[in-house]
FIRO-606924 format. One record per residue (C-alpha): residue number from 1; x, y, z. Coordinates in Angstrom, 3 decimals, always signed. Layout:
% residues N
<r><num>NUM</num><xx>X</xx><yy>Y</yy><zz>Z</zz></r>
...
//
This chain:
% residues 211
<r><num>1</num><xx>+1.555</xx><yy>+3.501</yy><zz>-12.844</zz></r>
<r><num>2</num><xx>+2.501</xx><yy>+0.661</yy><zz>-10.535</zz></r>
<r><num>3</num><xx>+0.027</xx><yy>-0.170</yy><zz>-7.758</zz></r>
<r><num>4</num><xx>+1.071</xx><yy>-2.495</yy><zz>-4.956</zz></r>
<r><num>5</num><xx>-1.991</xx><yy>-3.587</yy><zz>-2.997</zz></r>
<r><num>6</num><xx>-4.561</xx><yy>-6.323</yy><zz>-2.800</zz></r>
<r><num>7</num><xx>-6.776</xx><yy>-6.456</yy><zz>-5.879</zz></r>
<r><num>8</num><xx>-9.685</xx><yy>-5.331</yy><zz>-3.728</zz></r>
<r><num>9</num><xx>-10.762</xx><yy>-2.390</yy><zz>-1.579</zz></r>
<r><num>10</num><xx>-8.533</xx><yy>+0.677</yy><zz>-1.833</zz></r>
<r><num>11</num><xx>-6.235</xx><yy>-0.875</yy><zz>-4.435</zz></r>
<r><num>12</num><xx>-9.095</xx><yy>-1.961</yy><zz>-6.681</zz></r>
<r><num>13</num><xx>-10.789</xx><yy>+1.452</yy><zz>-6.495</zz></r>
<r><num>14</num><xx>-7.496</xx><yy>+3.229</yy><zz>-7.241</zz></r>
<r><num>15</num><xx>-6.791</xx><yy>+1.068</yy><zz>-10.274</zz></r>
<r><num>16</num><xx>-10.274</xx><yy>+1.697</yy><zz>-11.644</zz></r>
<r><num>17</num><xx>-9.796</xx><yy>+5.453</yy><zz>-11.324</zz></r>
<r><num>18</num><xx>-6.458</xx><yy>+5.323</yy><zz>-13.142</zz></r>
<r><num>19</num><xx>-7.923</xx><yy>+3.222</yy><zz>-15.954</zz></r>
<r><num>20</num><xx>-10.936</xx><yy>+5.536</yy><zz>-16.236</zz></r>
<r><num>21</num><xx>-8.506</xx><yy>+8.462</yy><zz>-16.620</zz></r>
<r><num>22</num><xx>-6.792</xx><yy>+6.692</yy><zz>-19.511</zz></r>
<r><num>23</num><xx>-3.799</xx><yy>+5.371</yy><zz>-17.614</zz></r>
<r><num>24</num><xx>-2.020</xx><yy>+2.036</yy><zz>-17.563</zz></r>
<r><num>25</num><xx>-1.613</xx><yy>+0.003</yy><zz>-14.378</zz></r>
<r><num>26</num><xx>+0.874</xx><yy>-2.640</yy><zz>-13.332</zz></r>
<r><num>27</num><xx>-0.665</xx><yy>-4.448</yy><zz>-10.342</zz></r>
<r><num>28</num><xx>+1.442</xx><yy>-6.262</yy><zz>-7.745</zz></r>
<r><num>29</num><xx>-0.312</xx><yy>-8.655</yy><zz>-5.403</zz></r>
<r><num>30</num><xx>+0.173</xx><yy>-12.010</yy><zz>-3.704</zz></r>
<r><num>31</num><xx>-3.321</xx><yy>-13.126</yy><zz>-4.707</zz></r>
<r><num>32</num><xx>-2.951</xx><yy>-14.376</yy><zz>-8.267</zz></r>
<r><num>33</num><xx>-6.621</xx><yy>-15.296</yy><zz>-8.659</zz></r>
<r><num>34</num><xx>-7.821</xx><yy>-11.879</yy><zz>-7.503</zz></r>
<r><num>35</num><xx>-5.251</xx><yy>-10.091</yy><zz>-9.653</zz></r>
<r><num>36</num><xx>-6.117</xx><yy>-12.007</yy><zz>-12.812</zz></r>
<r><num>37</num><xx>-9.837</xx><yy>-11.498</yy><zz>-12.202</zz></r>
<r><num>38</num><xx>-9.303</xx><yy>-7.731</yy><zz>-11.973</zz></r>
<r><num>39</num><xx>-7.302</xx><yy>-7.728</yy><zz>-15.217</zz></r>
<r><num>40</num><xx>-10.092</xx><yy>-9.685</yy><zz>-16.873</zz></r>
<r><num>41</num><xx>-12.667</xx><yy>-7.202</yy><zz>-15.576</zz></r>
<r><num>42</num><xx>-10.773</xx><yy>-4.074</yy><zz>-16.641</zz></r>
<r><num>43</num><xx>-9.151</xx><yy>-5.484</yy><zz>-19.766</zz></r>
<r><num>44</num><xx>-5.595</xx><yy>-6.628</yy><zz>-20.454</zz></r>
<r><num>45</num><xx>-4.829</xx><yy>-3.725</yy><zz>-22.809</zz></r>
<r><num>46</num><xx>-4.104</xx><yy>-1.290</yy><zz>-19.974</zz></r>
<r><num>47</num><xx>-3.717</xx><yy>-3.552</yy><zz>-16.931</zz></r>
<r><num>48</num><xx>-1.017</xx><yy>-6.094</yy><zz>-16.186</zz></r>
<r><num>49</num><xx>-0.766</xx><yy>-8.355</yy><zz>-13.143</zz></r>
<r><num>50</num><xx>+2.450</xx><yy>-9.511</yy><zz>-11.478</zz></r>
<r><num>51</num><xx>+2.354</xx><yy>-11.875</yy><zz>-8.518</zz></r>
<r><num>52</num><xx>+4.782</xx><yy>-10.581</yy><zz>-5.919</zz></r>
<r><num>53</num><xx>+5.660</xx><yy>-10.929</yy><zz>-2.254</zz></r>
<r><num>54</num><xx>+6.793</xx><yy>-7.466</yy><zz>-1.094</zz></r>
<r><num>55</num><xx>+8.590</xx><yy>-8.964</yy><zz>+1.891</zz></r>
<r><num>56</num><xx>+10.953</xx><yy>-10.638</yy><zz>-0.587</zz></r>
<r><num>57</num><xx>+13.447</xx><yy>-8.427</yy><zz>-2.447</zz></r>
<r><num>58</num><xx>+13.899</xx><yy>-10.828</yy><zz>-5.363</zz></r>
<r><num>59</num><xx>+10.133</xx><yy>-11.160</yy><zz>-5.808</zz></r>
<r><num>60</num><xx>+9.862</xx><yy>-7.370</yy><zz>-6.058</zz></r>
<r><num>61</num><xx>+12.780</xx><yy>-7.290</yy><zz>-8.497</zz></r>
<r><num>62</num><xx>+11.031</xx><yy>-9.745</yy><zz>-10.816</zz></r>
<r><num>63</num><xx>+7.820</xx><yy>-7.717</yy><zz>-10.726</zz></r>
<r><num>64</num><xx>+9.744</xx><yy>-4.510</yy><zz>-11.460</zz></r>
<r><num>65</num><xx>+11.563</xx><yy>-6.225</yy><zz>-14.332</zz></r>
<r><num>66</num><xx>+8.250</xx><yy>-7.414</yy><zz>-15.796</zz></r>
<r><num>67</num><xx>+6.715</xx><yy>-3.970</yy><zz>-15.390</zz></r>
<r><num>68</num><xx>+9.610</xx><yy>-2.260</yy><zz>-17.170</zz></r>
<r><num>69</num><xx>+9.329</xx><yy>-4.727</yy><zz>-20.045</zz></r>
<r><num>70</num><xx>+5.620</xx><yy>-3.891</yy><zz>-20.288</zz></r>
<r><num>71</num><xx>+6.467</xx><yy>-0.169</yy><zz>-20.219</zz></r>
<r><num>72</num><xx>+8.622</xx><yy>-0.642</yy><zz>-23.318</zz></r>
<r><num>73</num><xx>+5.904</xx><yy>-2.704</yy><zz>-24.979</zz></r>
<r><num>74</num><xx>+3.201</xx><yy>-0.092</yy><zz>-24.396</zz></r>
<r><num>75</num><xx>+5.567</xx><yy>+2.856</yy><zz>-24.950</zz></r>
<r><num>76</num><xx>+4.123</xx><yy>+4.529</yy><zz>-21.875</zz></r>
<r><num>77</num><xx>+6.405</xx><yy>+6.049</yy><zz>-19.262</zz></r>
<r><num>78</num><xx>+6.497</xx><yy>+4.814</yy><zz>-15.669</zz></r>
<r><num>79</num><xx>+4.596</xx><yy>+7.655</yy><zz>-14.027</zz></r>
<r><num>80</num><xx>+4.904</xx><yy>+6.494</yy><zz>-10.436</zz></r>
<r><num>81</num><xx>+4.122</xx><yy>+3.944</yy><zz>-7.780</zz></r>
<r><num>82</num><xx>+1.371</xx><yy>+3.616</yy><zz>-5.188</zz></r>
<r><num>83</num><xx>+2.613</xx><yy>+1.478</yy><zz>-2.298</zz></r>
<r><num>84</num><xx>-0.492</xx><yy>+0.451</yy><zz>-0.390</zz></r>
<r><num>85</num><xx>+0.249</xx><yy>-3.124</yy><zz>+0.658</zz></r>
<r><num>86</num><xx>-0.390</xx><yy>-3.674</yy><zz>+4.339</zz></r>
<r><num>87</num><xx>-1.180</xx><yy>-6.381</yy><zz>+6.878</zz></r>
<r><num>88</num><xx>-1.985</xx><yy>-6.498</yy><zz>+10.569</zz></r>
<r><num>89</num><xx>-1.761</xx><yy>-9.057</yy><zz>+13.349</zz></r>
<r><num>90</num><xx>-3.720</xx><yy>-7.428</yy><zz>+16.192</zz></r>
<r><num>91</num><xx>-2.045</xx><yy>-7.853</yy><zz>+19.551</zz></r>
<r><num>92</num><xx>-1.528</xx><yy>-6.207</yy><zz>+22.906</zz></r>
<r><num>93</num><xx>+2.040</xx><yy>-5.425</yy><zz>+23.938</zz></r>
<r><num>94</num><xx>+1.259</xx><yy>-7.376</yy><zz>+27.083</zz></r>
<r><num>95</num><xx>-1.864</xx><yy>-9.431</yy><zz>+27.579</zz></r>
<r><num>96</num><xx>-4.076</xx><yy>-9.989</yy><zz>+30.627</zz></r>
<r><num>97</num><xx>-1.875</xx><yy>-12.864</yy><zz>+31.747</zz></r>
<r><num>98</num><xx>+1.238</xx><yy>-10.680</yy><zz>+31.777</zz></r>
<r><num>99</num><xx>+2.721</xx><yy>-12.206</yy><zz>+28.615</zz></r>
<r><num>100</num><xx>+4.216</xx><yy>-9.965</yy><zz>+25.865</zz></r>
<r><num>101</num><xx>+3.196</xx><yy>-10.372</yy><zz>+22.245</zz></r>
<r><num>102</num><xx>+5.208</xx><yy>-12.616</yy><zz>+19.903</zz></r>
<r><num>103</num><xx>+7.831</xx><yy>-10.710</yy><zz>+17.874</zz></r>
<r><num>104</num><xx>+7.191</xx><yy>-13.005</yy><zz>+14.901</zz></r>
<r><num>105</num><xx>+3.963</xx><yy>-11.132</yy><zz>+14.275</zz></r>
<r><num>106</num><xx>+5.770</xx><yy>-7.802</yy><zz>+14.603</zz></r>
<r><num>107</num><xx>+8.495</xx><yy>-8.860</yy><zz>+12.160</zz></r>
<r><num>108</num><xx>+5.876</xx><yy>-10.071</yy><zz>+9.672</zz></r>
<r><num>109</num><xx>+3.990</xx><yy>-6.757</yy><zz>+9.760</zz></r>
<r><num>110</num><xx>+7.152</xx><yy>-4.661</yy><zz>+9.499</zz></r>
<r><num>111</num><xx>+8.484</xx><yy>-6.745</yy><zz>+6.609</zz></r>
<r><num>112</num><xx>+5.450</xx><yy>-5.840</yy><zz>+4.509</zz></r>
<r><num>113</num><xx>+4.164</xx><yy>-2.493</yy><zz>+5.774</zz></r>
<r><num>114</num><xx>+7.553</xx><yy>-0.786</yy><zz>+6.080</zz></r>
<r><num>115</num><xx>+10.405</xx><yy>-2.761</yy><zz>+4.546</zz></r>
<r><num>116</num><xx>+8.306</xx><yy>-3.960</yy><zz>+1.616</zz></r>
<r><num>117</num><xx>+7.087</xx><yy>-0.472</yy><zz>+0.738</zz></r>
<r><num>118</num><xx>+10.564</xx><yy>+1.058</yy><zz>+0.959</zz></r>
<r><num>119</num><xx>+12.121</xx><yy>-1.828</yy><zz>-0.984</zz></r>
<r><num>120</num><xx>+9.611</xx><yy>-1.381</yy><zz>-3.803</zz></r>
<r><num>121</num><xx>+10.200</xx><yy>+2.370</yy><zz>-3.972</zz></r>
<r><num>122</num><xx>+13.996</xx><yy>+2.070</yy><zz>-3.932</zz></r>
<r><num>123</num><xx>+13.950</xx><yy>-0.470</yy><zz>-6.768</zz></r>
<r><num>124</num><xx>+11.736</xx><yy>+1.738</yy><zz>-8.943</zz></r>
<r><num>125</num><xx>+13.456</xx><yy>+5.078</yy><zz>-8.323</zz></r>
<r><num>126</num><xx>+16.510</xx><yy>+4.424</yy><zz>-10.538</zz></r>
<r><num>127</num><xx>+14.141</xx><yy>+3.939</yy><zz>-13.480</zz></r>
<r><num>128</num><xx>+11.854</xx><yy>+6.848</yy><zz>-12.618</zz></r>
<r><num>129</num><xx>+14.794</xx><yy>+9.264</yy><zz>-12.527</zz></r>
<r><num>130</num><xx>+15.451</xx><yy>+8.460</yy><zz>-16.185</zz></r>
<r><num>131</num><xx>+11.940</xx><yy>+9.441</yy><zz>-17.287</zz></r>
<r><num>132</num><xx>+11.808</xx><yy>+12.618</yy><zz>-19.362</zz></r>
<r><num>133</num><xx>+10.399</xx><yy>+15.449</yy><zz>-17.186</zz></r>
<r><num>134</num><xx>+6.995</xx><yy>+16.774</yy><zz>-18.232</zz></r>
<r><num>135</num><xx>+6.725</xx><yy>+19.875</yy><zz>-16.050</zz></r>
<r><num>136</num><xx>+8.797</xx><yy>+23.068</yy><zz>-15.646</zz></r>
<r><num>137</num><xx>+9.952</xx><yy>+21.894</yy><zz>-12.221</zz></r>
<r><num>138</num><xx>+11.463</xx><yy>+18.738</yy><zz>-13.702</zz></r>
<r><num>139</num><xx>+8.944</xx><yy>+16.333</yy><zz>-12.183</zz></r>
<r><num>140</num><xx>+9.400</xx><yy>+12.762</yy><zz>-13.355</zz></r>
<r><num>141</num><xx>+6.602</xx><yy>+11.002</yy><zz>-11.521</zz></r>
<r><num>142</num><xx>+5.004</xx><yy>+10.490</yy><zz>-8.151</zz></r>
<r><num>143</num><xx>+5.440</xx><yy>+8.167</yy><zz>-5.188</zz></r>
<r><num>144</num><xx>+2.411</xx><yy>+7.561</yy><zz>-2.994</zz></r>
<r><num>145</num><xx>+2.735</xx><yy>+5.779</yy><zz>+0.347</zz></r>
<r><num>146</num><xx>-0.595</xx><yy>+4.794</yy><zz>+1.858</zz></r>
<r><num>147</num><xx>-1.243</xx><yy>+4.431</yy><zz>+5.577</zz></r>
<r><num>148</num><xx>-4.313</xx><yy>+2.911</yy><zz>+7.153</zz></r>
<r><num>149</num><xx>-6.190</xx><yy>+5.018</yy><zz>+9.699</zz></r>
<r><num>150</num><xx>-5.340</xx><yy>+2.126</yy><zz>+12.032</zz></r>
<r><num>151</num><xx>-1.942</xx><yy>+3.821</yy><zz>+12.379</zz></r>
<r><num>152</num><xx>-3.473</xx><yy>+6.652</yy><zz>+14.393</zz></r>
<r><num>153</num><xx>-6.121</xx><yy>+5.078</yy><zz>+16.580</zz></r>
<r><num>154</num><xx>-5.424</xx><yy>+4.496</yy><zz>+20.231</zz></r>
<r><num>155</num><xx>-6.800</xx><yy>+1.107</yy><zz>+21.167</zz></r>
<r><num>156</num><xx>-4.262</xx><yy>-1.541</yy><zz>+22.026</zz></r>
<r><num>157</num><xx>-5.351</xx><yy>-4.245</yy><zz>+19.615</zz></r>
<r><num>158</num><xx>-3.800</xx><yy>-2.457</yy><zz>+16.633</zz></r>
<r><num>159</num><xx>-0.380</xx><yy>-1.769</yy><zz>+18.140</zz></r>
<r><num>160</num><xx>+1.538</xx><yy>-3.552</yy><zz>+15.362</zz></r>
<r><num>161</num><xx>-0.286</xx><yy>-1.796</yy><zz>+12.548</zz></r>
<r><num>162</num><xx>-0.047</xx><yy>+1.564</yy><zz>+14.326</zz></r>
<r><num>163</num><xx>+3.713</xx><yy>+1.593</yy><zz>+14.673</zz></r>
<r><num>164</num><xx>+4.492</xx><yy>+0.081</yy><zz>+11.279</zz></r>
<r><num>165</num><xx>+2.249</xx><yy>+2.313</yy><zz>+9.184</zz></r>
<r><num>166</num><xx>+2.859</xx><yy>+5.539</yy><zz>+11.064</zz></r>
<r><num>167</num><xx>+6.606</xx><yy>+5.056</yy><zz>+10.665</zz></r>
<r><num>168</num><xx>+6.306</xx><yy>+5.380</yy><zz>+6.892</zz></r>
<r><num>169</num><xx>+5.272</xx><yy>+9.001</yy><zz>+7.334</zz></r>
<r><num>170</num><xx>+8.240</xx><yy>+9.942</yy><zz>+9.464</zz></r>
<r><num>171</num><xx>+10.941</xx><yy>+8.299</yy><zz>+7.384</zz></r>
<r><num>172</num><xx>+10.160</xx><yy>+9.470</yy><zz>+3.876</zz></r>
<r><num>173</num><xx>+10.709</xx><yy>+12.708</yy><zz>+2.001</zz></r>
<r><num>174</num><xx>+8.868</xx><yy>+14.321</yy><zz>-0.854</zz></r>
<r><num>175</num><xx>+6.343</xx><yy>+11.620</yy><zz>-1.825</zz></r>
<r><num>176</num><xx>+2.604</xx><yy>+11.996</yy><zz>-1.497</zz></r>
<r><num>177</num><xx>+1.424</xx><yy>+10.536</yy><zz>+1.801</zz></r>
<r><num>178</num><xx>-2.214</xx><yy>+9.689</yy><zz>+2.330</zz></r>
<r><num>179</num><xx>-4.313</xx><yy>+8.172</yy><zz>+5.067</zz></r>
<r><num>180</num><xx>-7.878</xx><yy>+7.077</yy><zz>+4.420</zz></r>
<r><num>181</num><xx>-9.695</xx><yy>+8.278</yy><zz>+7.529</zz></r>
<r><num>182</num><xx>-13.078</xx><yy>+8.563</yy><zz>+5.867</zz></r>
<r><num>183</num><xx>-12.897</xx><yy>+5.195</yy><zz>+4.130</zz></r>
<r><num>184</num><xx>-13.009</xx><yy>+1.801</yy><zz>+5.762</zz></r>
<r><num>185</num><xx>-10.100</xx><yy>-0.567</yy><zz>+5.118</zz></r>
<r><num>186</num><xx>-9.690</xx><yy>-4.240</yy><zz>+5.875</zz></r>
<r><num>187</num><xx>-7.128</xx><yy>-3.418</yy><zz>+8.582</zz></r>
<r><num>188</num><xx>-9.472</xx><yy>-0.921</yy><zz>+10.180</zz></r>
<r><num>189</num><xx>-12.332</xx><yy>-3.446</yy><zz>+10.072</zz></r>
<r><num>190</num><xx>-10.101</xx><yy>-6.035</yy><zz>+11.711</zz></r>
<r><num>191</num><xx>-9.245</xx><yy>-3.643</yy><zz>+14.520</zz></r>
<r><num>192</num><xx>-12.737</xx><yy>-2.274</yy><zz>+14.993</zz></r>
<r><num>193</num><xx>-14.118</xx><yy>-5.740</yy><zz>+15.784</zz></r>
<r><num>194</num><xx>-12.591</xx><yy>-5.481</yy><zz>+19.256</zz></r>
<r><num>195</num><xx>-11.916</xx><yy>-1.750</yy><zz>+19.432</zz></r>
<r><num>196</num><xx>-14.065</xx><yy>+1.132</yy><zz>+20.622</zz></r>
<r><num>197</num><xx>-17.062</xx><yy>+2.371</yy><zz>+18.700</zz></r>
<r><num>198</num><xx>-15.463</xx><yy>+5.775</yy><zz>+18.388</zz></r>
<r><num>199</num><xx>-11.943</xx><yy>+7.122</yy><zz>+17.866</zz></r>
<r><num>200</num><xx>-10.465</xx><yy>+10.578</yy><zz>+18.260</zz></r>
<r><num>201</num><xx>-7.815</xx><yy>+12.017</yy><zz>+15.988</zz></r>
<r><num>202</num><xx>-6.670</xx><yy>+15.579</yy><zz>+15.305</zz></r>
<r><num>203</num><xx>-9.312</xx><yy>+16.917</yy><zz>+17.675</zz></r>
<r><num>204</num><xx>-12.198</xx><yy>+15.207</yy><zz>+15.874</zz></r>
<r><num>205</num><xx>-14.314</xx><yy>+12.201</yy><zz>+16.788</zz></r>
<r><num>206</num><xx>-14.954</xx><yy>+9.482</yy><zz>+14.228</zz></r>
<r><num>207</num><xx>-17.522</xx><yy>+6.769</yy><zz>+14.750</zz></r>
<r><num>208</num><xx>-17.125</xx><yy>+3.415</yy><zz>+13.009</zz></r>
<r><num>209</num><xx>-20.127</xx><yy>+4.290</yy><zz>+10.854</zz></r>
<r><num>210</num><xx>-18.449</xx><yy>+7.430</yy><zz>+9.456</zz></r>
<r><num>211</num><xx>-15.063</xx><yy>+5.898</yy><zz>+8.690</zz></r>
//
């Protein structure tokens, strides 16, 4: 399984669960120190780290190439990918002085949260379609796109994260799509510093203590 996320928080917990279940994990992250530390903690037999910048197509390609080489080495099939990389640059569309936010921040967020996730998936799919199916329905693996709960809250400071991460849900077909409402994420923590103490989604109220 390939996991694209920081070697902490949601990504770290996911990798641990996969390893505990007997799986193998290829971890993609920009943070080489954090990635190598996680491999050292969990053991190099079933974890492999690849430093990658998901906003860069060639960087993803190198990580995919390394992962496929490791797949052959371990003789374990590529079961899927969990695309959970995400960033946020909190901003208002227009501030109190009447000035709009800088599009550089928007482009940066979109390049990772949307383009990066889709680029990773599209580069892996040609290889996943060649995996021998294990179920009667011909399933060859799973694609999981992760959205932060910041995509669905209403306060203005998270506008960039909201639009980038919600868009992943509307423009994909057939993968698993998850949103961690009951678990805090670094993006949510960043937003909550200047956001309300309570949010409302799907008819339910969530306080910052319960997320």
